[in-house]
C-alpha positions, 0 to 999 in steps of 0.5 A: 338683201337676201334675194330682194332686188331694189328698183333702179331709177328707170323702174321708179320712174315707170311706177311713178308715171303709172300713178293716177295722181298727177306727179312731178319731180323738180330740182333747182330754184328754176324748178327744172323738170326731172320726172312728170307722169302722164297725169301731170303732162295731161294737166299741163297740156304738154308732152315728154319734151318738157323734161329737163326744162325749168318750169317757166321755160316749159310753161311760159304762160306761168310767168307772172303767176305765183307758182314759180316763186312758191317753187323757189321758196320750197327749194331754198327753205325746205318746206311744204307748200299746198293750196286748195282750189287754186286758180292757174291759167294754162295754155291747153289745145292752143287756148288759154284756160283757167283751171282750179287745182288742189296741189302740194310742193314738198321738199324732199331731203337726204339723210343730212337735211339737204333738199335734193328735189321737190315733189309736185302733186296736183288734182284737177278740181275744176269740175267741182268748182264749176258745179258749186258755182252752178248750184250758187246760180240756182240759189241766186235764181231762188233769191230772185224769185223771193225778191219777185214775191216781195215786190208783188207784196209791195204792189198789193200794199200799194193797191191798198193805199190807193183804195184808202186815197179813193175812199178819202176822196169819196169822203171829201166829195160827200163832205163837200156835198153836205157843205153845199147844202148847209150853205144853201140853207144858210143863205135861204135863211139869211135871205128871208131875214134881209129885210129885218136889218142891214146889220143882219145882212152884213152878218150874212155876208160875213158868214158867206165869206167864211163858207167861201174860204172853207170851200176853197180849203176844201178844193185845195185838199181835193187838188192835193188828193188828185196829186197823190193819186197821180203819184201813186199811179206813176209808182205803180207803173214803175213797180210793174216795169221792174217786175217785168225786167226781173222776169226777163232776166230770170228767164234768160238766166234759166235758159243759159243754164239749160235748165228745165223748170216746173210748177205744181199746184199742191191741191190740183196737182197741175203740172206746168213744165218747160220744153227743156224739162220735157226734153230731159225726160225724152219727150217731144218739146210740144208734148204736155206730160203729167206728174205720173208721165215723168215719174214713169221714166225714172228707173225702177230701183229709184222711182219709189225713192223719188216719189217718196221724196216728192210726196214729202216735199209736196206735203211741206216737209222740206226742200226737194234735192234728189238725183236719179236716173231716167230712161227717155220716153222716146229716145230710150236714152239713159240720163242722170238728172238732179232736181231742186225744188221748193214749196211756197205757201200762197198768201190765201193759205188755200194752196202752196206752189211747188217750183223748181228746176231740173239739170242734166248731171249725166257727164258728172255721174259717168266721170264718178263711175269711171273714177270708182272703177279705176280706184277699184282696179288700181286698189285691187292691183296694189294689194297683191304686191303689198300682201307679198311684201308684208310676207317677205318682211315677216320672213325676214323678221324671223330670220333675223330674230335672235341675231341681235342687230337692233337697227335691222329688227326696228327697220323691219318693224317700221317697214311692217307698219308702213306696209300695214298703213298703205294697205289700210289706205288702199282698202279705204279707196277700195271701200269708197269705190264700193260705197259709191257703186252701192256694192258694200253690203252689210252682214250683221251679227249679234256680238258684244260691243265691249269685246269688239273694242277691246279687240281693236284696242289690242291691235292698236297696242301692238302697232303703238306700243308706246301709247297708254290706252285706257278703256272704260268697259260697258257691261257687254252691250249686245248689238246687231251689226256688221262686226268687221265694218264696226271694227274698221270705224273704231280702228280708224278713230284710234288711228286718228287719235294717235296721229293728231296727238303726237305729244300726248301718250294717253287715249281714253276709250269709253263704251256705255249705254246712253239714251237707249243706244250703245255708245263708243267714244275715243278721246285724245289730248292733241291739237283739237279741231277748229270750229269751222272744220267740225261740220265738214270732218265727215265729208269725203276727201276733206282735210283740216288745213294745218301746219302739222302735215299729217299724212292722209287722204280724208276718207277714214272719217267719211267711210266711218260716217257712212258705215254708222249711217247704214246701221242707222246710228250716229257719229259726231265730235266734240273738240276745242283747239289745243284741248284735244277732241272726242269722237263719238258713235252710237248704235241701236241697242239690241240687248244685253249679253 
């Protein structure tokens, strides 16, 4: 093919083996392993000796788990099956352990539609699942603290009830004293008149009997009150015992999670810390520290940010959840910490208690840095051959232009589109790496938003010549932003509209002034978005689960959201399933051209 040498089987296997994504190729209903790169072998805990074996022969521990049946179904039906955060028990290092994976089994077919192999992709998300569980445990501890507060309130109410019972008892005793005085007075009067008549004596006797009955009733009431008082005392003791048990359980939970804890009085700023917290900041466990001591260990570039978040939370402006690096006071060791806190007002209303936990997330941060460095390196290395490949395609297009071979012309056009698509995906990964490493720098200039949208539409028309783009202009709104990065946001929204509306040939694009902001919207008439997915669309690597099998890695909308946020703008979506979607973003308005 004009000097281009196709890769042979060994070269293809070599390229596959160097991929970062865990990948394997299987054939047959027994899922015989034909190829598995090192990333997949690491997940299995095996070496290349498993090549040529069936899946359950290579990994006996999978027997009884659903994966072999899934492979068999993919092979027989020629479909794609996938899963997210799926648990799998694997024998690694001689021990059976549970891991969690995002995976996909995809049937690869030949030109006749026959399945020739099954492509197996996997991504180990065990750390993500375990981290989420840790956060859930912290949340459970917060709920335990709230239940403890509720028990304290119940105890206070019980004390109030006990006080009321004592007041009633005092009142009963006073009434009894008054009744005794009345009895004495009546007896004295009756005795004085006893000599008047026997009838009078009998009346006095009857009255004495009535008074005795009243005294007996009062004694019974007094005994009942004493019983109620004893029962209230027993209930109070049970409440104290429950509070003590819950306090012990909470302390054991915090110690098991290896968390540091703190408590701050909002008025006096008294700083009460656990030994573990002091260790995380590099102090000796028995060294009492102040708030300023802790802030001083935060690295300089994060110190003002952490202090601002801390002051905002302490003043009652929301919860506290901040990640930051510190340098240990004694050991000078760099650690990444995550602090989670909550402000609770005292019932007196005079002060608040700011309490929370601190956890060591240094391993997570190191993994993220290694991942970002690897993505940046691989993305950079892949761009060079893609640039060369794109050049070769353009040369071929010029050479065959006018030959009249429609198949070759169309094939070269499709190849050019795929190269452009792959270049866009690589740029997306590279931008994610730069974003998370803080290396994306905005270069704002003044430009017409309308002209930028028209330029992006022209580029999309060249790629998708069968699509009808309808543009509603915006009177040349002038914005002060990074031209290239805003252009990438618009191109990404247009690309998504094309992908998720395969049966529709119309996309509406609108540019307008709304609430003193420059606003752009892209509407498609495609499959729409489920309500439960809309809040997660702009999260990194999040992809909607559907039967459409639309390709992508879930980074386009994440990057778009980050770019708009760094411009102090806003991005959102309106959608109904089956009715299409409209994506919006707005930017601060600088003025009109």
